[in-house]
Each structure stands twice: as structure tokens, then as C-alpha cells.
PDB file of N, CA, C, O and CB in Angstrom:
ATOM      1  N   UNK A   1      20.545 110.839 -31.377  1.00  0.00           N
ATOM      2  CA  UNK A   1      20.390 111.801 -32.456  1.00  0.00           C
ATOM      3  C   UNK A   1      19.674 111.117 -33.618  1.00  0.00           C
ATOM      4  O   UNK A   1      20.116 110.070 -34.092  1.00  0.00           O
ATOM      5  CB  UNK A   1      21.772 112.373 -32.903  1.00  0.00           C
ATOM      6  N   UNK A   2      18.606 111.687 -34.062  1.00  0.00           N
ATOM      7  CA  UNK A   2      17.821 111.136 -35.169  1.00  0.00           C
ATOM      8  C   UNK A   2      18.475 111.446 -36.512  1.00  0.00           C
ATOM      9  O   UNK A   2      19.313 112.341 -36.625  1.00  0.00           O
ATOM     10  CB  UNK A   2      16.391 111.690 -35.140  1.00  0.00           C
ATOM     11  N   UNK A   3      18.075 110.695 -37.512  1.00  0.00           N
ATOM     12  CA  UNK A   3      18.519 110.960 -38.872  1.00  0.00           C
ATOM     13  C   UNK A   3      17.551 111.925 -39.542  1.00  0.00           C
ATOM     14  O   UNK A   3      16.408 112.076 -39.111  1.00  0.00           O
ATOM     15  CB  UNK A   3      18.632 109.649 -39.682  1.00  0.00           C
ATOM     16  N   UNK A   4      18.025 112.579 -40.604  1.00  0.00           N
ATOM     17  CA  UNK A   4      17.206 113.531 -41.340  1.00  0.00           C
ATOM     18  C   UNK A   4      17.404 113.300 -42.830  1.00  0.00           C
ATOM     19  O   UNK A   4      18.495 112.948 -43.278  1.00  0.00           O
ATOM     20  CB  UNK A   4      17.560 114.994 -40.953  1.00  0.00           C
ATOM     21  N   UNK A   5      16.332 113.502 -43.592  1.00  0.00           N
ATOM     22  CA  UNK A   5      16.389 113.347 -45.045  1.00  0.00           C
ATOM     23  C   UNK A   5      16.494 114.730 -45.684  1.00  0.00           C
ATOM     24  O   UNK A   5      15.694 115.620 -45.394  1.00  0.00           O
ATOM     25  CB  UNK A   5      15.135 112.580 -45.580  1.00  0.00           C
ATOM     26  N   UNK A   6      17.474 114.899 -46.545  1.00  0.00           N
ATOM     27  CA  UNK A   6      17.676 116.166 -47.244  1.00  0.00           C
ATOM     28  C   UNK A   6      16.583 116.369 -48.288  1.00  0.00           C
ATOM     29  O   UNK A   6      16.412 115.545 -49.186  1.00  0.00           O
ATOM     30  CB  UNK A   6      19.070 116.207 -47.908  1.00  0.00           C
ATOM     31  N   UNK A   7      15.852 117.457 -48.165  1.00  0.00           N
ATOM     32  CA  UNK A   7      14.785 117.778 -49.116  1.00  0.00           C
ATOM     33  C   UNK A   7      15.319 117.914 -50.537  1.00  0.00           C
ATOM     34  O   UNK A   7      14.669 117.495 -51.494  1.00  0.00           O
ATOM     35  CB  UNK A   7      14.081 119.066 -48.704  1.00  0.00           C
ATOM     36  N   UNK A   8      16.491 118.496 -50.669  1.00  0.00           N
ATOM     37  CA  UNK A   8      17.070 118.749 -51.987  1.00  0.00           C
ATOM     38  C   UNK A   8      17.541 117.470 -52.671  1.00  0.00           C
ATOM     39  O   UNK A   8      17.516 117.372 -53.898  1.00  0.00           O
ATOM     40  CB  UNK A   8      18.229 119.714 -51.864  1.00  0.00           C
ATOM     41  N   UNK A   9      17.967 116.496 -51.880  1.00  0.00           N
ATOM     42  CA  UNK A   9      18.561 115.292 -52.450  1.00  0.00           C
ATOM     43  C   UNK A   9      17.606 114.111 -52.578  1.00  0.00           C
ATOM     44  O   UNK A   9      17.827 113.228 -53.407  1.00  0.00           O
ATOM     45  CB  UNK A   9      19.717 114.885 -51.626  1.00  0.00           C
ATOM     46  N   UNK A  10      16.557 114.082 -51.777  1.00  0.00           N
ATOM     47  CA  UNK A  10      15.624 112.950 -51.776  1.00  0.00           C
ATOM     48  C   UNK A  10      14.891 112.860 -53.117  1.00  0.00           C
ATOM     49  O   UNK A  10      14.354 113.849 -53.617  1.00  0.00           O
ATOM     50  CB  UNK A  10      14.604 113.086 -50.617  1.00  0.00           C
ATOM     51  N   UNK A  11      14.884 111.652 -53.686  1.00  0.00           N
ATOM     52  CA  UNK A  11      14.191 111.423 -54.950  1.00  0.00           C
ATOM     53  C   UNK A  11      12.842 110.733 -54.740  1.00  0.00           C
ATOM     54  O   UNK A  11      12.174 110.361 -55.704  1.00  0.00           O
ATOM     55  CB  UNK A  11      15.063 110.588 -55.879  1.00  0.00           C
ATOM     56  N   UNK A  12      12.448 110.567 -53.483  1.00  0.00           N
ATOM     57  CA  UNK A  12      11.177 109.939 -53.104  1.00  0.00           C
ATOM     58  C   UNK A  12      11.033 108.525 -53.669  1.00  0.00           C
ATOM     59  O   UNK A  12       9.953 108.139 -54.117  1.00  0.00           O
ATOM     60  CB  UNK A  12      10.013 110.797 -53.579  1.00  0.00           C
ATOM     61  N   UNK A  13      12.108 107.766 -53.647  1.00  0.00           N
ATOM     62  CA  UNK A  13      12.070 106.400 -54.169  1.00  0.00           C
ATOM     63  C   UNK A  13      11.390 105.444 -53.194  1.00  0.00           C
ATOM     64  O   UNK A  13      10.822 104.437 -53.617  1.00  0.00           O
ATOM     65  CB  UNK A  13      13.482 105.912 -54.472  1.00  0.00           C
ATOM     66  N   UNK A  14      11.438 105.742 -51.892  1.00  0.00           N
ATOM     67  CA  UNK A  14      10.764 104.930 -50.894  1.00  0.00           C
ATOM     68  C   UNK A  14      11.533 103.745 -50.353  1.00  0.00           C
ATOM     69  O   UNK A  14      11.025 103.024 -49.495  1.00  0.00           O
ATOM     70  CB  UNK A  14       9.534 104.450 -51.448  1.00  0.00           C
ATOM     71  N   UNK A  15      12.735 103.529 -50.830  1.00  0.00           N
ATOM     72  CA  UNK A  15      13.530 102.395 -50.369  1.00  0.00           C
ATOM     73  C   UNK A  15      13.768 102.465 -48.859  1.00  0.00           C
ATOM     74  O   UNK A  15      13.781 101.433 -48.188  1.00  0.00           O
ATOM     75  CB  UNK A  15      14.869 102.347 -51.113  1.00  0.00           C
ATOM     76  N   UNK A  16      13.952 103.636 -48.337  1.00  0.00           N
ATOM     77  CA  UNK A  16      14.255 103.807 -46.911  1.00  0.00           C
ATOM     78  C   UNK A  16      13.115 103.341 -46.006  1.00  0.00           C
ATOM     79  O   UNK A  16      13.365 102.836 -44.911  1.00  0.00           O
ATOM     80  CB  UNK A  16      14.566 105.263 -46.621  1.00  0.00           C
ATOM     81  N   UNK A  17      11.885 103.501 -46.444  1.00  0.00           N
ATOM     82  CA  UNK A  17      10.754 103.128 -45.599  1.00  0.00           C
ATOM     83  C   UNK A  17      10.727 101.633 -45.323  1.00  0.00           C
ATOM     84  O   UNK A  17      10.317 101.206 -44.244  1.00  0.00           O
ATOM     85  CB  UNK A  17       9.448 103.557 -46.248  1.00  0.00           C
ATOM     86  N   UNK A  18      11.159 100.840 -46.287  1.00  0.00           N
ATOM     87  CA  UNK A  18      11.175  99.388 -46.120  1.00  0.00           C
ATOM     88  C   UNK A  18      12.217  98.940 -45.093  1.00  0.00           C
ATOM     89  O   UNK A  18      12.067  97.883 -44.480  1.00  0.00           O
ATOM     90  CB  UNK A  18      11.445  98.714 -47.458  1.00  0.00           C
ATOM     91  N   UNK A  19      13.261  99.731 -44.904  1.00  0.00           N
ATOM     92  CA  UNK A  19      14.349  99.362 -44.006  1.00  0.00           C
ATOM     93  C   UNK A  19      14.166  99.843 -42.576  1.00  0.00           C
ATOM     94  O   UNK A  19      14.822  99.332 -41.668  1.00  0.00           O
ATOM     95  CB  UNK A  19      15.626  99.895 -44.533  1.00  0.00           C
ATOM     96  N   UNK A  20      13.289 100.812 -42.357  1.00  0.00           N
ATOM     97  CA  UNK A  20      13.127 101.386 -41.015  1.00  0.00           C
ATOM     98  C   UNK A  20      12.404 100.405 -40.097  1.00  0.00           C
ATOM     99  O   UNK A  20      11.249 100.065 -40.353  1.00  0.00           O
ATOM    100  CB  UNK A  20      12.352 102.722 -41.084  1.00  0.00           C
ATOM    101  N   UNK A  21      13.067  99.941 -39.025  1.00  0.00           N
ATOM    102  CA  UNK A  21      12.447  98.951 -38.139  1.00  0.00           C
ATOM    103  C   UNK A  21      11.357  99.527 -37.230  1.00  0.00           C
ATOM    104  O   UNK A  21      10.582  98.770 -36.645  1.00  0.00           O
ATOM    105  CB  UNK A  21      13.504  98.312 -37.290  1.00  0.00           C
ATOM    106  N   UNK A  22      11.289 100.853 -37.104  1.00  0.00           N
ATOM    107  CA  UNK A  22      10.303 101.473 -36.208  1.00  0.00           C
ATOM    108  C   UNK A  22       9.281 102.322 -36.960  1.00  0.00           C
ATOM    109  O   UNK A  22       8.502 103.053 -36.346  1.00  0.00           O
ATOM    110  CB  UNK A  22      11.010 102.331 -35.173  1.00  0.00           C
ATOM    111  N   UNK A  23       9.286 102.224 -38.281  1.00  0.00           N
ATOM    112  CA  UNK A  23       8.348 102.958 -39.134  1.00  0.00           C
ATOM    113  C   UNK A  23       8.337 104.463 -38.856  1.00  0.00           C
ATOM    114  O   UNK A  23       7.278 105.081 -38.748  1.00  0.00           O
ATOM    115  CB  UNK A  23       6.954 102.403 -38.952  1.00  0.00           C
ATOM    116  N   UNK A  24       9.534 105.036 -38.743  1.00  0.00           N
ATOM    117  CA  UNK A  24       9.680 106.465 -38.469  1.00  0.00           C
ATOM    118  C   UNK A  24       9.666 107.312 -39.732  1.00  0.00           C
ATOM    119  O   UNK A  24       9.631 108.540 -39.649  1.00  0.00           O
ATOM    120  CB  UNK A  24      10.956 106.715 -37.714  1.00  0.00           C
ATOM    121  N   UNK A  25       9.693 106.678 -40.899  1.00  0.00           N
ATOM    122  CA  UNK A  25       9.775 107.403 -42.164  1.00  0.00           C
ATOM    123  C   UNK A  25       8.404 107.432 -42.833  1.00  0.00           C
ATOM    124  O   UNK A  25       7.728 106.411 -42.953  1.00  0.00           O
ATOM    125  CB  UNK A  25      10.823 106.756 -43.102  1.00  0.00           C
ATOM    126  N   UNK A  26       8.016 108.628 -43.263  1.00  0.00           N
ATOM    127  CA  UNK A  26       6.732 108.755 -43.943  1.00  0.00           C
ATOM    128  C   UNK A  26       6.892 109.564 -45.224  1.00  0.00           C
ATOM    129  O   UNK A  26       7.820 110.360 -45.367  1.00  0.00           O
ATOM    130  CB  UNK A  26       5.690 109.411 -43.019  1.00  0.00           C
ATOM    131  N   UNK A  27       5.969 109.342 -46.147  1.00  0.00           N
ATOM    132  CA  UNK A  27       6.008 110.012 -47.439  1.00  0.00           C
ATOM    133  C   UNK A  27       5.386 111.396 -47.338  1.00  0.00           C
ATOM    134  O   UNK A  27       4.273 111.559 -46.838  1.00  0.00           O
ATOM    135  CB  UNK A  27       5.285 109.178 -48.501  1.00  0.00           C
ATOM    136  N   UNK A  28       6.125 112.393 -47.823  1.00  0.00           N
ATOM    137  CA  UNK A  28       5.599 113.747 -47.893  1.00  0.00           C
ATOM    138  C   UNK A  28       5.142 114.045 -49.307  1.00  0.00           C
ATOM    139  O   UNK A  28       4.975 113.126 -50.108  1.00  0.00           O
ATOM    140  CB  UNK A  28       6.652 114.770 -47.439  1.00  0.00           C
ATOM    141  N   UNK A  29       4.937 115.312 -49.625  1.00  0.00           N
ATOM    142  CA  UNK A  29       4.501 115.688 -50.969  1.00  0.00           C
ATOM    143  C   UNK A  29       5.571 115.421 -52.026  1.00  0.00           C
ATOM    144  O   UNK A  29       5.290 114.824 -53.065  1.00  0.00           O
ATOM    145  CB  UNK A  29       4.114 117.151 -50.994  1.00  0.00           C
ATOM    146  N   UNK A  30       6.799 115.869 -51.754  1.00  0.00           N
ATOM    147  CA  UNK A  30       7.877 115.739 -52.731  1.00  0.00           C
ATOM    148  C   UNK A  30       9.061 114.910 -52.236  1.00  0.00           C
ATOM    149  O   UNK A  30       9.947 114.571 -53.020  1.00  0.00           O
ATOM    150  CB  UNK A  30       8.360 117.098 -53.123  1.00  0.00           C
ATOM    151  N   UNK A  31       9.083 114.582 -50.953  1.00  0.00           N
ATOM    152  CA  UNK A  31      10.194 113.835 -50.374  1.00  0.00           C
ATOM    153  C   UNK A  31       9.714 113.133 -49.113  1.00  0.00           C
ATOM    154  O   UNK A  31       8.614 113.397 -48.629  1.00  0.00           O
ATOM    155  CB  UNK A  31      11.396 114.767 -50.064  1.00  0.00           C
ATOM    156  N   UNK A  32      10.525 112.254 -48.591  1.00  0.00           N
ATOM    157  CA  UNK A  32      10.191 111.519 -47.374  1.00  0.00           C
ATOM    158  C   UNK A  32      10.733 112.265 -46.156  1.00  0.00           C
ATOM    159  O   UNK A  32      11.677 113.048 -46.266  1.00  0.00           O
ATOM    160  CB  UNK A  32      10.759 110.077 -47.427  1.00  0.00           C
ATOM    161  N   UNK A  33      10.128 112.014 -44.998  1.00  0.00           N
ATOM    162  CA  UNK A  33      10.574 112.645 -43.753  1.00  0.00           C
ATOM    163  C   UNK A  33      10.740 111.584 -42.673  1.00  0.00           C
ATOM    164  O   UNK A  33      10.124 110.519 -42.726  1.00  0.00           O
ATOM    165  CB  UNK A  33       9.570 113.738 -43.293  1.00  0.00           C
ATOM    166  N   UNK A  34      11.582 111.894 -41.696  1.00  0.00           N
ATOM    167  CA  UNK A  34      11.819 111.003 -40.567  1.00  0.00           C
ATOM    168  C   UNK A  34      11.314 111.682 -39.303  1.00  0.00           C
ATOM    169  O   UNK A  34      11.696 112.815 -39.008  1.00  0.00           O
ATOM    170  CB  UNK A  34      13.331 110.636 -40.442  1.00  0.00           C
ATOM    171  N   UNK A  35      10.464 110.999 -38.564  1.00  0.00           N
ATOM    172  CA  UNK A  35       9.955 111.513 -37.291  1.00  0.00           C
ATOM    173  C   UNK A  35      11.058 111.352 -36.247  1.00  0.00           C
ATOM    174  O   UNK A  35      11.401 110.224 -35.891  1.00  0.00           O
ATOM    175  CB  UNK A  35       8.637 110.763 -36.850  1.00  0.00           C
ATOM    176  N   UNK A  36      11.625 112.461 -35.747  1.00  0.00           N
ATOM    177  CA  UNK A  36      12.740 112.362 -34.797  1.00  0.00           C
ATOM    178  C   UNK A  36      12.353 111.721 -33.469  1.00  0.00           C
ATOM    179  O   UNK A  36      13.216 111.214 -32.752  1.00  0.00           O
ATOM    180  CB  UNK A  36      13.303 113.729 -34.537  1.00  0.00           C
ATOM    181  N   UNK A  37      11.064 111.738 -33.136  1.00  0.00           N
ATOM    182  CA  UNK A  37      10.620 111.120 -31.891  1.00  0.00           C
ATOM    183  C   UNK A  37      10.562 109.596 -31.998  1.00  0.00           C
ATOM    184  O   UNK A  37      10.633 108.898 -30.987  1.00  0.00           O
ATOM    185  CB  UNK A  37       9.254 111.663 -31.499  1.00  0.00           C
ATOM    186  N   UNK A  38      10.433 109.083 -33.214  1.00  0.00           N
ATOM    187  CA  UNK A  38      10.386 107.636 -33.428  1.00  0.00           C
ATOM    188  C   UNK A  38      11.732 107.048 -33.829  1.00  0.00           C
ATOM    189  O   UNK A  38      12.000 105.876 -33.562  1.00  0.00           O
ATOM    190  CB  UNK A  38       9.368 107.311 -34.484  1.00  0.00           C
ATOM    191  N   UNK A  39      12.576 107.845 -34.464  1.00  0.00           N
ATOM    192  CA  UNK A  39      13.869 107.373 -34.974  1.00  0.00           C
ATOM    193  C   UNK A  39      14.753 106.880 -33.827  1.00  0.00           C
ATOM    194  O   UNK A  39      14.917 107.561 -32.815  1.00  0.00           O
ATOM    195  CB  UNK A  39      14.587 108.499 -35.754  1.00  0.00           C
ATOM    196  N   UNK A  40      15.322 105.677 -34.006  1.00  0.00           N
ATOM    197  CA  UNK A  40      16.204 105.099 -32.993  1.00  0.00           C
ATOM    198  C   UNK A  40      17.675 105.224 -33.363  1.00  0.00           C
ATOM    199  O   UNK A  40      18.531 104.635 -32.702  1.00  0.00           O
ATOM    200  CB  UNK A  40      15.860 103.645 -32.778  1.00  0.00           C
ATOM    201  N   UNK A  41      17.977 105.981 -34.407  1.00  0.00           N
ATOM    202  CA  UNK A  41      19.357 106.244 -34.818  1.00  0.00           C
ATOM    203  C   UNK A  41      20.102 104.974 -35.246  1.00  0.00           C
ATOM    204  O   UNK A  41      21.305 104.849 -35.013  1.00  0.00           O
ATOM    205  CB  UNK A  41      20.109 106.916 -33.684  1.00  0.00           C
ATOM    206  N   UNK A  42      19.388 104.038 -35.869  1.00  0.00           N
ATOM    207  CA  UNK A  42      20.040 102.791 -36.276  1.00  0.00           C
ATOM    208  C   UNK A  42      20.839 102.945 -37.572  1.00  0.00           C
ATOM    209  O   UNK A  42      21.806 102.216 -37.796  1.00  0.00           O
ATOM    210  CB  UNK A  42      18.999 101.695 -36.445  1.00  0.00           C
ATOM    211  N   UNK A  43      20.436 103.894 -38.428  1.00  0.00           N
ATOM    212  CA  UNK A  43      21.158 104.138 -39.666  1.00  0.00           C
ATOM    213  C   UNK A  43      20.810 103.216 -40.818  1.00  0.00           C
ATOM    214  O   UNK A  43      21.422 103.308 -41.883  1.00  0.00           O
ATOM    215  CB  UNK A  43      22.586 104.040 -39.407  1.00  0.00           C
ATOM    216  N   UNK A  44      19.844 102.329 -40.633  1.00  0.00           N
ATOM    217  CA  UNK A  44      19.470 101.397 -41.705  1.00  0.00           C
ATOM    218  C   UNK A  44      18.998 102.136 -42.942  1.00  0.00           C
ATOM    219  O   UNK A  44      19.294 101.716 -44.061  1.00  0.00           O
ATOM    220  CB  UNK A  44      18.379 100.442 -41.228  1.00  0.00           C
ATOM    221  N   UNK A  45      18.276 103.220 -42.765  1.00  0.00           N
ATOM    222  CA  UNK A  45      17.761 103.995 -43.895  1.00  0.00           C
ATOM    223  C   UNK A  45      18.904 104.641 -44.686  1.00  0.00           C
ATOM    224  O   UNK A  45      18.891 104.648 -45.917  1.00  0.00           O
ATOM    225  CB  UNK A  45      16.783 105.075 -43.399  1.00  0.00           C
ATOM    226  N   UNK A  46      19.874 105.172 -43.977  1.00  0.00           N
ATOM    227  CA  UNK A  46      21.006 105.827 -44.633  1.00  0.00           C
ATOM    228  C   UNK A  46      21.835 104.823 -45.429  1.00  0.00           C
ATOM    229  O   UNK A  46      22.376 105.149 -46.486  1.00  0.00           O
ATOM    230  CB  UNK A  46      21.889 106.534 -43.595  1.00  0.00           C
ATOM    231  N   UNK A  47      21.926 103.608 -44.915  1.00  0.00           N
ATOM    232  CA  UNK A  47      22.712 102.574 -45.589  1.00  0.00           C
ATOM    233  C   UNK A  47      22.143 102.182 -46.945  1.00  0.00           C
ATOM    234  O   UNK A  47      22.894 101.788 -47.836  1.00  0.00           O
ATOM    235  CB  UNK A  47      22.804 101.354 -44.715  1.00  0.00           C
ATOM    236  N   UNK A  48      20.822 102.284 -47.117  1.00  0.00           N
ATOM    237  CA  UNK A  48      20.204 101.855 -48.376  1.00  0.00           C
ATOM    238  C   UNK A  48      19.853 103.004 -49.322  1.00  0.00           C
ATOM    239  O   UNK A  48      19.458 102.759 -50.461  1.00  0.00           O
ATOM    240  CB  UNK A  48      18.963 101.074 -48.079  1.00  0.00           C
ATOM    241  N   UNK A  49      19.990 104.235 -48.876  1.00  0.00           N
ATOM    242  CA  UNK A  49      19.616 105.378 -49.716  1.00  0.00           C
ATOM    243  C   UNK A  49      20.542 105.466 -50.936  1.00  0.00           C
ATOM    244  O   UNK A  49      21.751 105.644 -50.783  1.00  0.00           O
ATOM    245  CB  UNK A  49      19.671 106.698 -48.897  1.00  0.00           C
ATOM    246  N   UNK A  50      19.979 105.342 -52.144  1.00  0.00           N
ATOM    247  CA  UNK A  50      20.816 105.333 -53.353  1.00  0.00           C
ATOM    248  C   UNK A  50      21.418 106.687 -53.708  1.00  0.00           C
ATOM    249  O   UNK A  50      22.363 106.748 -54.495  1.00  0.00           O
ATOM    250  CB  UNK A  50      20.009 104.847 -54.510  1.00  0.00           C
ATOM    251  N   UNK A  51      20.892 107.773 -53.143  1.00  0.00           N
ATOM    252  CA  UNK A  51      21.428 109.102 -53.452  1.00  0.00           C
ATOM    253  C   UNK A  51      22.065 109.777 -52.237  1.00  0.00           C
ATOM    254  O   UNK A  51      22.361 110.971 -52.260  1.00  0.00           O
ATOM    255  CB  UNK A  51      20.326 109.985 -54.000  1.00  0.00           C
ATOM    256  N   UNK A  52      22.272 108.990 -51.174  1.00  0.00           N
ATOM    257  CA  UNK A  52      22.911 109.469 -49.942  1.00  0.00           C
ATOM    258  C   UNK A  52      22.257 110.741 -49.404  1.00  0.00           C
ATOM    259  O   UNK A  52      22.939 111.697 -49.035  1.00  0.00           O
ATOM    260  CB  UNK A  52      24.392 109.724 -50.190  1.00  0.00           C
ATOM    261  N   UNK A  53      20.920 110.736 -49.365  1.00  0.00           N
ATOM    262  CA  UNK A  53      20.159 111.907 -48.910  1.00  0.00           C
ATOM    263  C   UNK A  53      19.860 111.868 -47.412  1.00  0.00           C
ATOM    264  O   UNK A  53      19.259 112.805 -46.887  1.00  0.00           O
ATOM    265  CB  UNK A  53      18.856 112.007 -49.682  1.00  0.00           C
ATOM    266  N   UNK A  54      20.264 110.812 -46.716  1.00  0.00           N
ATOM    267  CA  UNK A  54      19.946 110.652 -45.295  1.00  0.00           C
ATOM    268  C   UNK A  54      21.221 110.742 -44.471  1.00  0.00           C
ATOM    269  O   UNK A  54      22.197 110.030 -44.705  1.00  0.00           O
ATOM    270  CB  UNK A  54      19.229 109.305 -45.036  1.00  0.00           C
ATOM    271  N   UNK A  55      21.172 111.657 -43.483  1.00  0.00           N
ATOM    272  CA  UNK A  55      22.344 111.919 -42.633  1.00  0.00           C
ATOM    273  C   UNK A  55      21.901 112.128 -41.192  1.00  0.00           C
ATOM    274  O   UNK A  55      20.741 112.457 -40.942  1.00  0.00           O
ATOM    275  CB  UNK A  55      23.133 113.159 -43.140  1.00  0.00           C
ATOM    276  N   UNK A  56      22.825 111.938 -40.230  1.00  0.00           N
ATOM    277  CA  UNK A  56      22.487 112.255 -38.840  1.00  0.00           C
ATOM    278  C   UNK A  56      22.085 113.736 -38.726  1.00  0.00           C
ATOM    279  O   UNK A  56      22.695 114.606 -39.347  1.00  0.00           O
ATOM    280  CB  UNK A  56      23.691 111.939 -37.894  1.00  0.00           C
ATOM    281  N   UNK A  57      21.068 113.993 -37.936  1.00  0.00           N
ATOM    282  CA  UNK A  57      20.581 115.377 -37.777  1.00  0.00           C
ATOM    283  C   UNK A  57      21.514 116.198 -36.902  1.00  0.00           C
ATOM    284  O   UNK A  57      21.258 117.379 -36.665  1.00  0.00           O
ATOM    285  CB  UNK A  57      19.171 115.384 -37.175  1.00  0.00           C
TER     286      UNK A  57
END
């Protein structure tokens, strides 16, 4: 199961992109997104998110 970033909660700080070992996170217009086909469900991004905007999908 891939992780997902909440559009409402994401502040687009970018901290999560540095932690993703498979580069599944990309910057959108107002928030970041996680490619579910690349996500390995490691949870590293969720662990560093300062606003807890990343959760299992």
C-alpha cells in the first residue's frame, strides 16, 4: 500500500522528497504528490513530515 499526501495539509516544504529512497515524491503546483507505482511503503516520508500530511493510502 502506497502512502498519500493530503492536499489540504501539505505545506509544500519539500522535506519529504529528501527522505524518499526511490524518488516517488514530486512537486505539484500547491503540494507534493507520491507516485503509487514507485512508492515502496517504507514510511520515511511520513516520519519526517512536520505537519503529518502523509498517511498510508
